[in-house]
Each structure stands twice: as structure tokens, then as C-alpha cells.
DRENPA-3360 file (N, C-alpha, C; in nm, 2 decimals, always signed):
BEGIN
1 = MILIGFIF = +19.27/+6.81/+15.59/+19.14/+6.80/+15.53/+19.10/+6.65/+15.52 ~ +19.20/+6.56/+15.48/+19.17/+6.42/+15.47/+19.14/+6.36/+15.61 ~ +19.21/+6.41/+15.71/+19.20/+6.36/+15.84/+19.06/+6.39/+15.90 ~ +19.01/+6.51/+15.87/+18.87/+6.55/+15.91/+18.77/+6.47/+15.84 ~ +18.79/+6.44/+15.71/+18.69/+6.36/+15.64/+18.69/+6.22/+15.69 ~ +18.81/+6.17/+15.72/+18.82/+6.03/+15.78/+18.75/+6.02/+15.91 ~ +18.77/+6.12/+16.00/+18.70/+6.12/+16.13/+18.55/+6.13/+16.11 ~ +18.51/+6.21/+16.02/+18.36/+6.23/+15.99/+18.30/+6.09/+15.95;
9 = LLLVFAYP = +18.37/+6.03/+15.85/+18.32/+5.90/+15.80/+18.32/+5.79/+15.91 ~ +18.42/+5.80/+16.00/+18.43/+5.70/+16.11/+18.31/+5.73/+16.20 ~ +18.28/+5.85/+16.23/+18.17/+5.88/+16.32/+18.03/+5.84/+16.26 ~ +18.02/+5.86/+16.13/+17.90/+5.83/+16.06/+17.87/+5.67/+16.07 ~ +17.98/+5.60/+16.05/+17.96/+5.45/+16.06/+17.95/+5.40/+16.20 ~ +18.01/+5.47/+16.29/+18.01/+5.43/+16.43/+17.88/+5.46/+16.50 ~ +17.81/+5.57/+16.46/+17.69/+5.61/+16.52/+17.59/+5.51/+16.55 ~ +17.54/+5.44/+16.44/+17.43/+5.34/+16.47/+17.48/+5.22/+16.55;
17 = YLIFPAVL = +17.60/+5.19/+16.55/+17.65/+5.06/+16.62/+17.71/+5.09/+16.76 ~ +17.76/+5.21/+16.78/+17.83/+5.24/+16.91/+17.77/+5.36/+16.98 ~ +17.76/+5.47/+16.91/+17.72/+5.59/+16.98/+17.57/+5.59/+17.02 ~ +17.48/+5.56/+16.93/+17.34/+5.56/+16.96/+17.30/+5.46/+17.07 ~ +17.35/+5.33/+17.06/+17.32/+5.24/+17.17/+17.37/+5.29/+17.31 ~ +17.49/+5.35/+17.31/+17.55/+5.40/+17.43/+17.46/+5.52/+17.49 ~ +17.41/+5.60/+17.40/+17.32/+5.71/+17.45/+17.19/+5.65/+17.50 ~ +17.14/+5.55/+17.44/+17.01/+5.49/+17.49/+17.04/+5.42/+17.63;
25 = IVIARFRR = +17.15/+5.36/+17.65/+17.18/+5.30/+17.78/+17.19/+5.41/+17.89 ~ +17.26/+5.52/+17.86/+17.27/+5.63/+17.95/+17.13/+5.68/+17.99 ~ +17.05/+5.71/+17.89/+16.92/+5.76/+17.91/+16.83/+5.66/+18.00 ~ +16.84/+5.53/+17.97/+16.77/+5.43/+18.04/+16.81/+5.42/+18.19 ~ +16.94/+5.45/+18.22/+16.98/+5.45/+18.36/+16.92/+5.56/+18.44 ~ +16.89/+5.67/+18.38/+16.84/+5.79/+18.45/+16.69/+5.80/+18.45 ~ +16.63/+5.74/+18.35/+16.48/+5.75/+18.33/+16.42/+5.61/+18.33 ~ +16.35/+5.58/+18.44/+16.28/+5.45/+18.46/+16.14/+5.47/+18.43;
33 = IDVSSVTA = +16.07/+5.37/+18.37/+15.93/+5.38/+18.35/+15.86/+5.27/+18.44 ~ +15.76/+5.31/+18.52/+15.69/+5.22/+18.61/+15.59/+5.14/+18.52 ~ +15.62/+5.01/+18.50/+15.54/+4.93/+18.41/+15.40/+4.91/+18.47 ~ +15.39/+4.90/+18.60/+15.25/+4.88/+18.66/+15.16/+4.99/+18.63 ~ +15.21/+5.12/+18.63/+15.13/+5.23/+18.60/+15.08/+5.23/+18.45 ~ +15.17/+5.18/+18.36/+15.13/+5.17/+18.22/+15.02/+5.06/+18.21 ~ +15.04/+4.95/+18.28/+14.94/+4.85/+18.27/+14.80/+4.89/+18.32 ~ +14.80/+4.97/+18.43/+14.68/+5.03/+18.49/+14.61/+5.12/+18.39;
41 = VLAEEVSN = +14.69/+5.20/+18.32/+14.63/+5.29/+18.22/+14.57/+5.21/+18.10 ~ +14.64/+5.11/+18.06/+14.59/+5.02/+17.95/+14.46/+4.95/+18.00 ~ +14.45/+4.91/+18.12/+14.33/+4.85/+18.17/+14.21/+4.94/+18.17 ~ +14.24/+5.07/+18.20/+14.13/+5.17/+18.21/+14.08/+5.20/+18.07 ~ +14.17/+5.19/+17.97/+14.13/+5.23/+17.83/+14.10/+5.12/+17.74 ~ +14.04/+5.01/+17.80/+14.00/+4.90/+17.72/+13.90/+4.94/+17.61 ~ +13.81/+5.03/+17.64/+13.72/+5.07/+17.54/+13.78/+5.14/+17.42 ~ +13.90/+5.20/+17.44/+13.97/+5.26/+17.33/+14.05/+5.17/+17.24;
49 = VPSVTLII = +14.06/+5.04/+17.29/+14.15/+4.94/+17.22/+14.06/+4.88/+17.11 ~ +14.11/+4.87/+16.98/+14.03/+4.82/+16.88/+14.01/+4.67/+16.89 ~ +13.90/+4.62/+16.84/+13.88/+4.48/+16.83/+13.97/+4.41/+16.73 ~ +14.03/+4.30/+16.76/+14.12/+4.23/+16.67/+14.08/+4.09/+16.65 ~ +14.09/+4.04/+16.53/+14.06/+3.90/+16.50/+14.20/+3.84/+16.45 ~ +14.24/+3.74/+16.52/+14.36/+3.67/+16.49/+14.32/+3.53/+16.42 ~ +14.36/+3.52/+16.29/+14.32/+3.40/+16.22/+14.45/+3.31/+16.21 ~ +14.44/+3.19/+16.25/+14.55/+3.09/+16.24/+14.51/+2.99/+16.14;
57 = SAFNEEQV = +14.58/+2.99/+16.03/+14.55/+2.89/+15.92/+14.64/+2.76/+15.95 ~ +14.57/+2.65/+15.95/+14.64/+2.53/+16.00/+14.61/+2.41/+15.91 ~ +14.71/+2.33/+15.88/+14.70/+2.20/+15.82/+14.79/+2.10/+15.89 ~ +14.73/+2.00/+15.95/+14.80/+1.89/+16.02/+14.91/+1.95/+16.11 ~ +14.87/+2.04/+16.21/+14.96/+2.11/+16.30/+14.95/+2.05/+16.44 ~ +14.91/+1.93/+16.46/+14.89/+1.87/+16.59/+15.02/+1.89/+16.68 ~ +15.13/+1.89/+16.63/+15.26/+1.90/+16.71/+15.27/+2.04/+16.77 ~ +15.22/+2.14/+16.70/+15.25/+2.28/+16.75/+15.12/+2.37/+16.78;
65 = ISNKLMNT = +15.01/+2.32/+16.74/+14.89/+2.40/+16.76/+14.85/+2.44/+16.90 ~ +14.88/+2.34/+16.99/+14.85/+2.37/+17.13/+14.94/+2.48/+17.19 ~ +15.07/+2.47/+17.16/+15.16/+2.58/+17.20/+15.12/+2.71/+17.14 ~ +15.08/+2.71/+17.01/+15.04/+2.83/+16.94/+14.92/+2.90/+17.01 ~ +14.82/+2.81/+17.04/+14.70/+2.87/+17.11/+14.73/+2.92/+17.25 ~ +14.81/+2.85/+17.32/+14.85/+2.89/+17.46/+14.92/+3.03/+17.45 ~ +15.01/+3.04/+17.35/+15.09/+3.16/+17.33/+14.99/+3.28/+17.29 ~ +14.90/+3.25/+17.21/+14.80/+3.35/+17.16/+14.71/+3.39/+17.28;
73 = LALRYPRS = +14.66/+3.30/+17.36/+14.58/+3.33/+17.47/+14.65/+3.41/+17.58 ~ +14.78/+3.40/+17.58/+14.86/+3.46/+17.68/+14.90/+3.61/+17.64 ~ +14.85/+3.65/+17.53/+14.88/+3.79/+17.48/+14.83/+3.89/+17.59 ~ +14.90/+4.00/+17.60/+14.85/+4.10/+17.69/+14.76/+4.20/+17.61 ~ +14.65/+4.15/+17.58/+14.55/+4.22/+17.50/+14.41/+4.19/+17.57 ~ +14.32/+4.29/+17.58/+14.20/+4.26/+17.65/+14.12/+4.14/+17.58 ~ +14.09/+4.04/+17.65/+14.02/+3.92/+17.60/+13.89/+3.96/+17.53 ~ +13.82/+4.06/+17.58/+13.69/+4.10/+17.53/+13.71/+4.16/+17.39;
81 = RLEVIVAS = +13.83/+4.20/+17.35/+13.85/+4.27/+17.23/+13.93/+4.18/+17.13 ~ +13.96/+4.06/+17.17/+14.04/+3.97/+17.09/+13.96/+3.84/+17.05 ~ +13.95/+3.82/+16.92/+13.88/+3.70/+16.87/+13.99/+3.61/+16.80 ~ +13.99/+3.48/+16.84/+14.09/+3.39/+16.78/+14.01/+3.29/+16.70 ~ +14.05/+3.27/+16.57/+13.98/+3.18/+16.48/+14.09/+3.09/+16.43 ~ +14.07/+2.96/+16.43/+14.16/+2.86/+16.37/+14.09/+2.81/+16.25 ~ +14.15/+2.83/+16.13/+14.09/+2.77/+16.00/+14.17/+2.65/+15.97 ~ +14.11/+2.53/+15.99/+14.17/+2.41/+15.96/+14.14/+2.37/+15.82;
89 = DGSNDRTV = +14.25/+2.35/+15.74/+14.23/+2.32/+15.60/+14.25/+2.18/+15.57 ~ +14.14/+2.10/+15.60/+14.14/+1.96/+15.56/+14.24/+1.88/+15.65 ~ +14.26/+1.92/+15.77/+14.36/+1.85/+15.86/+14.30/+1.71/+15.89 ~ +14.39/+1.61/+15.88/+14.35/+1.47/+15.90/+14.42/+1.41/+16.02 ~ +14.48/+1.49/+16.10/+14.54/+1.45/+16.23/+14.46/+1.50/+16.34 ~ +14.51/+1.52/+16.46/+14.44/+1.56/+16.58/+14.42/+1.71/+16.59 ~ +14.46/+1.79/+16.49/+14.45/+1.93/+16.50/+14.31/+1.98/+16.54 ~ +14.21/+1.92/+16.48/+14.07/+1.97/+16.50/+14.03/+1.94/+16.65;
97 = EIVESYAA = +14.07/+1.82/+16.70/+14.04/+1.79/+16.84/+14.10/+1.88/+16.94 ~ +14.23/+1.91/+16.91/+14.31/+2.00/+17.00/+14.25/+2.14/+17.00 ~ +14.21/+2.19/+16.88/+14.15/+2.33/+16.88/+14.02/+2.33/+16.94 ~ +13.94/+2.22/+16.93/+13.81/+2.22/+16.99/+13.82/+2.22/+17.14 ~ +13.93/+2.17/+17.20/+13.95/+2.17/+17.34/+13.97/+2.31/+17.40 ~ +14.00/+2.41/+17.31/+14.01/+2.55/+17.35/+13.89/+2.63/+17.33 ~ +13.78/+2.56/+17.30/+13.65/+2.64/+17.27/+13.60/+2.71/+17.39 ~ +13.62/+2.66/+17.51/+13.58/+2.72/+17.63/+13.65/+2.85/+17.66;
105 = EGVRLLHS = +13.77/+2.87/+17.60/+13.85/+2.99/+17.61/+13.83/+3.09/+17.50 ~ +13.73/+3.06/+17.42/+13.69/+3.16/+17.31/+13.75/+3.13/+17.18 ~ +13.82/+3.02/+17.16/+13.88/+2.99/+17.03/+13.77/+2.93/+16.94 ~ +13.76/+2.99/+16.82/+13.66/+2.93/+16.72/+13.73/+2.85/+16.62 ~ +13.67/+2.74/+16.57/+13.73/+2.65/+16.47/+13.64/+2.66/+16.35 ~ +13.71/+2.68/+16.24/+13.64/+2.67/+16.10/+13.72/+2.56/+16.03 ~ +13.65/+2.44/+16.02/+13.71/+2.33/+15.96/+13.65/+2.29/+15.82 ~ +13.74/+2.27/+15.73/+13.70/+2.23/+15.60/+13.75/+2.09/+15.57;
113 = EIRRGKML = +13.66/+2.00/+15.53/+13.70/+1.86/+15.51/+13.79/+1.85/+15.38 ~ +13.77/+1.94/+15.29/+13.84/+1.94/+15.16/+13.96/+2.03/+15.17 ~ +14.08/+1.98/+15.13/+14.20/+2.06/+15.14/+14.21/+2.15/+15.01 ~ +14.21/+2.28/+15.04/+14.21/+2.38/+14.93/+14.33/+2.48/+14.94 ~ +14.42/+2.46/+15.04/+14.53/+2.55/+15.06/+14.50/+2.64/+15.18 ~ +14.61/+2.69/+15.24/+14.60/+2.77/+15.36/+14.54/+2.91/+15.32 ~ +14.57/+2.96/+15.20/+14.52/+3.09/+15.16/+14.37/+3.09/+15.15 ~ +14.31/+2.99/+15.10/+14.16/+2.98/+15.10/+14.10/+2.96/+15.23;
121 = A = +14.17/+2.89/+15.32/+14.12/+2.87/+15.45/+14.09/+3.00/+15.52;
% end
């Protein structure tokens, strides 16, 4: 009886770390999903995709804001349904200039001269 309990507990602890991943690997080997067909379906259903506004709160982020905006604009989400707003909270470095250079790509800037904290931005 103790041996059966020990084996049961061993299986319970091994399941999430060994058994389940092994089952997923086996299933993945036999069942492939064509990513291009999924992308085509998503392109057709743009009207069903909700509009999303991404707000980036920034204070003196000149070192990273360009990379963040490039990463955001590279999202696989319909551009017509994605609005990107950068809320600059009293930045006194080049953050505002960098964000303004992305205006042609649809990035909006809300700049406050007074620093009130990122939450209020």
C-alpha cells in the first residue's frame, strides 16, 4: 500500500514537469498548424478585431523610447485598429523630439511641461 501511494505521489509531482510536456511534444510532432492560413484568416477578420489604444507613459526615456516605439509599431495587429499614444510627463531630454519623429506613423504625443508623475500622465 505504501508503494502504491509513493508511485501515485511521484506521478502527481512528475506530471507537470515531465509527462505533460512530453505529451505536448508528441502531439506537436503529429499535428502541424499552417501559420500562413491563420494569418490570412486574421487579415479577413479585421473588422472583428477590437480597437486598441496603447498608452506609453514616459519621463526622460530618450535611451529606450525609439526601440519601444519600433517594437510597438511592429506588432502583428491591424494598424487601422491600433492607436499609440505617448504621454510625456515633463521630459526634459530628447524624448519629445524622438516621439514627434514617429508622428507620420500614427504615434500621438501628449506632452506636459509640468512633472506630475507617470500615473497622472
